[in-house]
N, C-alpha and C positions, 0 to 999 in steps of 0.2 A: 496923769494925763486927764484932761478934761474932755468930756463928750457932749455934743449937742444933740438936740432932739432929732435933727435930720440924721446924724451919725447912727443913732440907735436904730431908726427905721432901716437904714442901709444895711447895718450889720445883720438884722433879723432876716433880710432878704425875703424869701418866700414863706416865712413863717406865717401860719394862720392867725389872725387877730380876733375875729368874732365868728359867731354862728357855728362854732364847732364843739359840740360837747365831746369831751375826750377824757381818757383816763388820767387820773391825777395821783399824786403821791402825798397824801396828807401827812402831818406829823405823827409820830408814834402813838400819842394819846388821843388823837382825833379819829372818829369813826371812818371807816373806808367806804367812801360813797359808791363804789362799785361792788361791794360785797353782796347785796342782794342778788347778783347774777350767779353767785356760787352757792348762796344760802338756799336757793330754790331747790337744789338737789337733795338736801338734807332735811327738808321739812317732814315733821314726824307724824302728821296724820293727813287724811285725805283733803279736807277742806283748806288747810294750810298748804299743802302741796299744790293744789290748784291755784290758789290765791297768790302764793309766792311766784309762780310762773306768770300769772296774769299782770302782776305789777311790772313786769318787764315789757309791756306792750307799748307800741308807738303812741304818741299823743302830742298835741300842739304845744310848741315851746317847752317841752318836757315839763309840763305843769303838773302831771300825775293827779288829775282832779277826782280820783275816786276815794270814797270812804265806804267801809264795809262793816256791817252790824252781823256778828256771828250768832247763829242760833243753836246750832250743834254740829256734828262733824259732817253733815251732809246738807246743811241749809245755811243761808245768809241772804242778807238784803243789801243791795248796792245802792249808795247815795253819790250825789256830786257834792264836792267841797266848794261852796260858793266863793271861797277866798282865792280859788285858783282860776277864775275866769279871765277873759281877755277883752274887756269891754270896748276898746278902740278898734281892734281888728277882727274881733268876733262878737259883734254886738248882740247877736241873737243866740249865742251859745251853740251854733251849728257845728263848729269844729271841735268844741269841747265835748259835744254829744258823740261825735264821730270817734273821739279818743276813748269814750266809755264803751263804745261798741267793740274797738280793738281789745280792751280789757276783757270783755265778756267772751270773746272768741277765744283768746288764749286760754282763758279758764276752762273753757269747754273742751278744748284740745288736750289740756293737762289732765282734766278729770277723765277723758276718754282713755288716755294712757294707763289709767289705774283701773280700767273696766267699768267706769260709771258714765252715764249719759247726763248732761247738764241740762235740765228742763228750766227754761228761762223765760219768766213772765214779765214782758216789758211794761213799765209804767203802770203798775196794778191800780194806782189811785188817779190815773190820768196824768195829763202833761200840759205844759204852758208853751205855746208856739214862740212867745216873745223872749221868754227866758227860763232856764232851768231853775226850780224851786226846791223846797224842802220835801217834796214828795219823793218816794222811792223811785230809782231808776229801773230796778229790776229785782224781782224775787228769784232766788237761785235755789234750786233742789237738785241734789246729785242722787241719781237712781242707779242701782247696779243692774247691769244687763250683761247676762253671761255670754252671749253670742257677739257681743261688740268687738269689732276689729280695731286695732290701734290706728290712729291718725298718722300717716306717715310725715306730717309736717311737725309733729311733736319734737322730733330730734333737732329741729332747726331753731327752736325758741332761744336758746342760750347764744346762738351764733347770729341771730338776726340784728342787724344794725341799720340806722338811717345814715347813709354814707354822704357826707357833705364835701367830699374830696372831687377834684376834677375827674371826670371819667376818660378812659382811653378812646382811641378811634375805632376799637373792634367793635363791629356791629352785632347787635342782637338778632338771632335768627327769627324768621317769621314763625317757625314752628314753637319756639320758646315763647314769643309774644302771645301767640294764639293760646297756649296753654296757660299762660299767667292771667289772661283776660276772659278765660272761659267763664260763662254766666253762672252765677251763684246767688242764692237768696233772691231778693226782689230788686237787684241792681242791674243796670246796663253797663257793660264794660267794653272799652275799646283802646286801640293804639294807633299811633300815626302810621299810615300806610304808604307814604311817599316822602322823598327827600324835601319836596317843597313844603309839604305838611310839617315836617320835623323843623325845618328852618323858621316857618311861622311861629311855631311854639317857642322855639328858642328866643326869638325876638319878643314874643309876648311875655315870657317869664323874665327876662332881663328888664323890659319896661316895667313890669309890676313891682319887681324889686326896687327899682329906682323910685318909683312912687312911694312905696312904703318906707324907704330910708329918708326920703326927702320931704315927707309930710310929717311935721313935727309931732302931732298928737299920737300918730301910729308908731313911729320910730322910738319915741320915749317909752312907750309900752315895753319894747324890747330892752332898751337901755336900763330901765328899772329892775329887769330880770336878770340882767348880767351878773355872773358870779365870777369875780376875777382872782385867779390863784387858788391853789389847793386848799388853803384854810377856809376861804369863803365858800367853795364848792362843798367841803366836807360839812360845813355849818348848815348850808342851804343846798342840798342836792337836787335842785330842780332848776328850771330856767335855762339860761344859755350860759355854758360853761367856757371860760377863757383861761387856758393853762398852757403857756407856751414857755420856751427857754427865756430865762433872765426876767421872769414875770415880776419877781420881788423888786429888782432894780428899775424895771419900767414903771412900776407902780410908784416907787419912791420918787421918781423924776417927774411923775405925772403924765407920762407918755401914753400909758395904757390905764385909763381911769374912766369912770362913768362921765366925768365931765368932759374929757377929751373925746370920747366917742360920741357924745351928744353935739359936740361942735362940728358943724358940717364943713368947716374950713380946715380942721385937724387932719394929719396924716393918718391917724388911727381910723377916722370915719371913712376917709377916701379909700384906704386900703381895705377895709371892711366891705364897702360897696363893690370895690373890684373883685375881690375874692368871691363874693357871693355871685356876682354877674358872671365871672369867668366859669364858675362851676355849672351855672344854668346854661351857658352857652356851649359847654362841652357834652351836653346830653346826647347819648347815642339814639335815643328814642323817648317817646313819652307814651304813658298809659293813663288812662282816666276812668272814673266811675261816674256814672249819672243815674238819676232816678226820675221815674215818671211824675212823682210828686215831691214835695218837700217837708214831709212830717217828721216828727221825732223818730218814728219807726224807721223811715228811710234812712235817717242819718246813722242810727245804731247799726242797721244792716250794711251801710257803707262802710263803717269801721270794721265790721266782721269780714266783710270782703277784702278791704284793703290789707289787713294783717295777714290774710291767707296768701294774698298776691306777694306780699313782702317775704313771707317764709318761703313760698314757692321759689321765688327769685333767688333767695339765699341758697336753697337746695341746688338750684342750676348754676351757681357761682356768679350770679348777677348782683349788682348793687341797685338801690332805689333810694329817692329822696323826693318827698312831696314838696312840690313848687306850686302852692295853691293860693299864693298871694292874689293873683288875679280873680280868684273865686270869692273874695271877701266882699262883704256887704257895705262897707263905709262909703260915702259919696264920691270920694276922689278915685275910687276904683271901678265905678260903674261902667264906664266905657269899655274897659279891658274885659269885665265880666261878660259884657255882650259880645265882644270880639272872641272871647275863649269859646262860647257856645258856637259861634259861626265857624271857627277853625276845626272844632271838633265835630261839626255837624250834629250837634245835640240840641238845636233850637226846639223849644217846646217842652225840654226837660229841665232838671236842675242838675247842673254839673257840680258834683260834690268834692271830687278829689282829682288832682292833676299831679303827676309824678314823673320825674325823669328816671330812666333806667339805662343801664349800661354796665361796662366793666371798669372797676376801680380797685386800687389797694384797700385791703381790709380796714375798716374803721374800728375805733375803739368803742367799748361798752359806754353808754350814758349813765351819769350819776342816777341813783334812785333813793328815795327814802325807804327804810325797812319796813316790813309788813307791820310791825307793832305800831308804826306812826300812823298806819292808815286804818286801824280798827277803832270802832265806836265801843266804848267800855259798856254803856248802860243803854238799855232799849228805850228809855224815856229821854235819852240825850242823843239826838241824831246829829249833832254837829260838834 
């Protein structure tokens, strides 16, 4: 029996095509790209325990932009890996910096669980507002504190997910929204307080997704980071994972390939945009983080705040997904960035994060590089 490309798409039905990092089943000889989620539990000393949990933090496009230089069991320096940047959609490395903030907060929570406080000195050699460079992001020192109480969010680290599935119609209570957006660090946090505001944000995020998909230079940045099938995901456990039923056959017929996904007339492209737009439109509510200024420190603290929100949401049985396309700095998105500030009533601030929140089926763990791939071997070799 012969099958057409149209037949394959019809057979797949509601199967997710893109934008869905999921668990995969690599061959027996390939490394398991989700192993870091279980390896964190068995880390054999303090600093590797903290770092093994930290690398599970959320980050843009799952780029995992962190590199760490170890000094001893209680000290390390965090650097950015410049090869993990997103120059088209994140031209000033703002989102990458937020991801590094997420990393630092999960590290601090994990160290806290072991009875240590993480003393973190941001940008000890200064920072560049235009781009992250070779200077350290943070110096980390773990200090024993006998009276330290365990952070209740530690237990959620291994269960936290960025959930890209459609959300149900169940509403998030005002009590839970208020708890999740409680003010922390130097950020301002908010949530949509009316049905009209929620609908405005749904329309905004769908419109932003359409711009990013239909703007060649921004969409191709995502296409270049797509890992199609378990073998590719195991080889490069970052970026956007695509692992769906019959993926081998679909790849062989060219139905799901980077070429097909880049073609705006293809079924794969159209289904990918529809999937993303449908998920955004299903948002039960939205939460956001803004800052009074837009320094690197603000961006780090945004990341630290966001991951705490995500962990608390997990504890409350809620799902979250950043929908921050409208907050990006490239020219085609500028009118929606302005609109986002108007809708969220954050004019005069910098809106750093916008995420949908609600109820959904549990998502799968995203692929991760092992900790060994993120360590700098020599102090004179920071890359």
